[in-house]
N, C-alpha and C positions, 0 to 999 in steps of 0.2 A: 388909109389907117397905118400908123407908125408901130414899129416892132423893136423891142429892145434887142441888144446884141450880146451874145455868149462868146466871150473871148477865151481862146484856148492857149494852154502853155506852149512854149516853143517846141515845134517838132510834133505835137499831138495831132496835127491834121493829117500827118503821113498815113497812118492806118486808114483813115476816112477816104483818102485819096486812093487807096488801094482797093476799095471796094466795101470796107465795114460801114455799118450804119449805126453803131452804138458810141456814145460818148460817156466816159466814166469820170466820176466826180473828181479824181484825182488829176484829171487832164485839163481841168478849167482853171483859168487865171482868176482865183477868187478875189484878189486885190482890185483888179480892174472890172470884173463882173461877177461879184458875189452870188453864189447860188441862192442864198437866203433872200435875195431881192426879187426872184422870180416867183410867180404863182404856179402851184401845180397845174400842169396841163398847158401852160402857156406856150405859144408859138414864138419863135425868136429867129434872129439871123446869126448864123454861126461864123466867127471870124478867126482866122489864124493869127498867131502872135504878131505877125507882119501887117495885119489889117485886111488881108485879102479875104474875100468872102469865101466860105467853104460850101455853104448852103443854108437851107433852113431846117428847123428841127422842133420837136415837142419836148417839153422840159418836165422833168420829175425831180425837183430840187433836193428831195430827202432820199433819194434812192442812189444805189452804187452806180447803176446805169442811169445817169441823170439826163440823158438826152438821146433821141433817136432821130436820125435824119429823115425828113420828109422829101426833101429834094435837094439837088445840087445846083439849082437854079435859085439864087439868093432873092429872087422877086417871087417865087412860087410858094404859096402857103395853101393849107388846107381848107378847101370850102366846097360847096355842093358841086361845083363844076369839076374840081379835081376828082372827088369821090366818084362821080359818074364815069369819068375818063378811066380811072384806075379799075373800077368794077367792071367796065367793058373789056379792058385788057385780060383780066383774070378770067371772065367769062368766056372769051374767045378760046382760052386754052382748054378749059374744061369741055366746052362743046366740040373742040376738035378730037378729044380723047374718048369721051363717053357719049353714047347714043342716046341716054335718057338723063333727065335732069334730077340726078341724085348724087351729090358730091360735095366735098368742101369747096365752097366758092371763093372764099377769102382766107388766106393763111399768113396772117400777120406781115412780118418784115419781108417774107418771101414775095408777097404780092404788093409791096411798097405801102402797105397800111399798117404800120406797127402798132401792136396793141389790139387788133381787130380780128376776129375770127367770125365767119358766117358759113353755116351749113345749109344746104339746100335740099328740101324734100318737095320736089314738085313745085307746087304754089305756095308752099310754107318755107319760111326762112327763120333759122335760129341763130341769134346773134350774141357773141359773147364780147365783152370790152374788158381789157385788162390794164389800161393806162388812163391816167386823168386827162390826157390830151384827147383821146377818143371820147372819153365820157363827155366833154364839153361839146362834141361834135354829134351828139345822138340825133338831134333833129336833121341835120344834113345827111347823116347815114341813112336814116329811113327814107328821106326825100330822094336820095340817089338811087336806093334799091327799088323804090316804087317806079322811079322813071325808067330804070333800065330792065326790071323783070315783071313788073305789076303784080307783085304777089298778093294773095289773098290773106296770109298770116304773116305777121313779122313778131317774134317773140325775142325779148331780151332775157337771156339765161345769165344773169350777172351775179352768180353765186359762187365763183371759183376762187380758190386760194390766193391766186395772183393779185386779186383786188385788194387784199389787206396789205399787200406790200406797197400800195399806192394810197393807203388810207381811204379807199373807196368803199362806199356802203354796198351791202350785199342784198340783192333783190331779184325777184322774177316778176316780169310784167309784159303784157301785151301792148306793142306800138300799133298793131293793125290786126283786127280779127281775133279769133280765139279757137284754140284746139288744144286738147290734152294729148292727143297723139297723132301720129302721121303714118302714112304708108309709104314705102319705098321699095326699091327693086335693087338687088346686087348680084351681078353674076347670074342673072336669069332667075334668082330666087326671090320671092316676095317676103316682105317684113312689115310689121307694125312695131313702131318705136315710142316710147313715152317721153315726149319733149319737155313736159312740165316737171314731172317727178322722177324722171330717169337720170341716169349718170351724165353729167356734162351737157351736151347738146341733145342727148338722147340716143345717139348712134355712133359708131366709130368706124368712119369711112377709111381710116389709114391703112387697115389690113386688107382692103379689098383684093389687091393683086395677089397677096399671099393666099387668101382663102380661095382664089380662083385656081390654085394649084392642087387643091384636095382631090380633085377627079382622080389623079393617077395613083392616089394612095389608099382610098377609103372603100372601094367597091368590095361588097360582101365581107367587110371587116366590123369587128366590134370597137366602137369609137367611144372615148371618154372626153369630155369637153370640160376642163376645169376652169373656174372663174367664167362661166359661159354667159353671163349677163343675159341678154334676150336671145340667145342662140346664134349669133353671128357665124360662128365656125360650126357650131353642132348641127344647125338646121341645114346649112349647105352640105355638110357631110351626109346627112340623111337623105337630102335630095339628090345626091350623087351616087346612091347605091349602097350606102352603109348597111350592114345587116341590122345593126342597133346602134343607138347613140344614147349616152347617159350625159346629161348636162348638170353640173354641179355649181351652185352658187349660194351664197349666204342670204340673197335678198329674195323674199317671197314675190315682190312685185316683178322683179326680173324673170323669175321662173314662170309666173302667170303669163308673161308676154312670150316666153320660149314656147310654151304650150299653145298658145293662141297661134304663134308663128308656125308650128308644126301642123296645126289644123288648117291654116291658110294655105299651106302647100300640099294639103292631102296626105300627109305623112303619119303613119301609125307605129313607127318604130323609134319613137323618142320618148325617153323617161327623164323625169327632172328629180334630182335630190337636192333638198335644202339643207345648208349647214356650212360650217367652217370647212374650207377646202382641205385644210391639212388633216383635221379630224376625220373627215370623210374618207380620205386616201388611207389613213391609218386603219380605219374600219374595213375598207375593201381588201386591205393586205392581210388582216386577220382572217376574213372570210375566203382568202385564197382566190380572189376575182383576178382575172387576167383581161387585158384589152390589147387589141392589135395596133390601134392608133391612139395616142394620148396628145390632146392640145392642152399646153400649159401656158396661156397667155394672161398673166396677171396684171392688176394695176400696177402703177409705178412704185416698186419698192424703195426706189432711191429717188424721193422727190427733191432733195437737197444733197449738196456735196456732204454736209456733215452726216447724212445717213448711209454713207458709202459702205461702211463696214457691216452694219446691220442688214442693210439691203441685199448685199452680196450673199450674206449667210441665209437670207430668206429665199432668194433664188436657188441657192445651192440645195437647200431642204426640198424645195418644191420639185426641182428637176430630179433629185435622187428619189423621192417618193414616187414621181411618175415612172422612173426607170424600173423600180421594184414592181410595178403594177403591170409592165409590158409583158405580153407573151413573147415567146422565142421569135427573133427576127422581127420585133416590132418597131414601129415609128414613133418617134417622140417629135412633136412639132413645139419647139420652144420659142416663146414669144417674149419681147420686153420692150416696154414703152419708155423705159427710163434713160433719159439723155445721158446720165452719168454713168450708165453701165456700157461701156464701150464694147464694140464688137469683139475686139481682141480678147478682152476679159471674159466676155460671155462664152467664147470657145474654150477659155481656160477652164471655167467653172464646169462646162459640160466634159471636157476631157478628165478633170479631177474626179468627177462622179463616176465616170467609167471606170477609172482606175481603182476607186474605192470599192466598186461593186463588182470588180473583175469582169468588166464588160468591155467590148470593143465599140467605140462610137464612131460611126461614119457620117460626116456631114454631107448631106446629099445636095441641098440647095440652100441658098440663103437669099433672104428677101428684106426689103425695106417698104417705106411708105409709097404710096401711089402717086401718080402725077398731079393730083389735086392737092398734094402737101409738097410743093416743089422746094428743093433744098438751096438755100441762098449760099453760094460757093464761099463766101466770106464770113459766114455765121454757122459755126460747126453746130450751134444748139438747135438749128432747124433740122438737122439729120439726126433724128432720135430714135426712129423705130427699127426694130430688128426682129427677123423670123428665121429660125434655123431648123430645117428638115432633117432628123437625124435617124439613121438606122442604128439600132442597138442590138449587138450579137454578143454571144458568149465569147470570152477572151480566147485568142489563139496563140 
């Protein structure tokens, strides 16, 4: 089979040779290889202006990131065999780190499979595709997953916002088996997660290592879990000896699962409150309620760069509300999954809130995503998750 060539402008290959995987539309020589001549999702050979092969790539001709390298070998293209090979490499890392089969198996660019995410729940796999190239490889993806893992369930949860950027349809469908929910275990605590009707793939494995640190902070404490979803933080806090836990979320479905997860673990110290988190916090303040530990881990307030200003205000408002609800010498666990909310800026927001409220903020620990979300050192966007464990004291 012959493949078209994508020719780069002079010098554009330098960044790729240094390890990056993305090709921007302004780096392409449109006179020699016009992007409009490529089909969405097409595989091609990438050539430097000199004619020397740089590698192979998947093409998204109408996107700013118009190409993502598949391989630096100009003869290697995505097929069933390459999927099997790269899934095995990704699996070997997860099996080295995690004793049980509950983790993010494939994390896109970081696992050399751009536009593909796969979460594993034992014998069930939830797949998300965010690029036209991967969409064209759906059959090969399923075949490779079946060969390597022999799952009973494979669900395509392809209804994410990123698909619109690639002009891809939104859908949720089973490629193998059927299951509305799955069971998993994290840090010794059992959960049920809604993979069909829940958020994203049904669960958020990325904070696993941060949630494991709860043990040192929650014993015999009153804990408030904001944006709790199905109780990833709150249920683990309760299981680690918290006196009481309140989970707050706007989704009744999520809170139904949080209650089920409390029962699953034999916990009777978890209460759920449905409503807008900001409104609920204001009501708690009026009621003069106080909590010893507050977890504030919201969805991404800064999904796009243009959301930066409004998103930072939302983080500031959330963290400030949380600080107002803390008891003396309380702990705020501040989380952010917004890639555009840089760690330095997050620290600054926490510091500013402390000054506004005349509080002293000590950052005790800082965490990021777990090893099933490996960071590609050349792609800063793969390093997105932040958790800061803060002690909040009266100003001195």
